[in-house]
C-alpha positions in Angstrom: -3.0 197.7 -1.6 -0.9 195.4 -3.8 0.5 193.5 -0.9 -3.0 193.0 0.5 -4.8 192.2 -2.8 -2.2 190.2 -4.7 0.0 188.7 -2.0 -2.8 188.2 0.5 -0.7 189.6 3.3 -2.3 190.6 6.6 -2.0 194.2 7.8 0.7 193.3 10.4 2.8 191.5 7.8 2.5 194.5 5.4 3.5 196.8 8.3 6.6 194.7 9.1 7.7 194.5 5.4 7.4 198.3 5.0 8.7 199.1 8.5 5.6 201.2 9.4 3.0 201.0 12.1 0.1 198.5 11.6 -2.3 201.3 12.3 -1.0 203.1 9.2 -1.6 200.1 7.0 -5.1 199.6 8.3 -5.8 203.4 7.9 -4.7 203.3 4.2 -6.7 200.1 3.5 -9.7 201.6 5.1 -9.4 204.8 3.2 -9.0 202.8 -0.1 -12.2 200.8 0.8 -14.1 204.0 1.5 -12.9 205.5 -1.8 -14.1 202.4 -3.6 -10.6 201.7 -4.9 -9.6 198.2 -6.0 -6.4 196.7 -7.1 -5.0 197.0 -9.7 -5.6 200.8 -9.8 -6.9 202.1 -13.1 -4.0 203.2 -15.4 -5.6 206.6 -15.9 -5.7 207.4 -12.1 -2.9 209.9 -11.5 -1.1 210.3 -8.2 -2.9 213.6 -7.3 -6.3 212.1 -8.1 -5.4 209.1 -5.9 -4.4 211.3 -3.1 -7.6 213.4 -3.3 -9.6 210.1 -3.2 -7.7 208.8 -0.2 -7.6 212.1 1.6 -10.7 214.1 0.6 -11.0 217.6 1.9 -12.8 217.8 5.2 -15.8 220.1 5.6 -15.0 222.7 8.3 -17.1 222.1 11.3 -18.2 225.2 13.2 -16.7 225.2 16.7 -18.9 226.3 19.5 -16.6 227.5 22.2 -17.3 229.7 25.1 -15.5 233.0 24.9 -13.0 233.5 27.8 -13.9 236.0 30.5 
């Protein structure tokens, strides 16, 4: 988030600098946007709380599958 917000780097440039896939950068930036996170992060936001906001638990979806014969 810092590279995007402060340095104004594009997703591909961030990916190159971190040696990760551009899709990973875009995924994290999208997750941050959905979680209403802005840079700089609040000082009181702990790592576990940040992770919960970026990766909220998914509601289990009932799976309708046909039973095998």
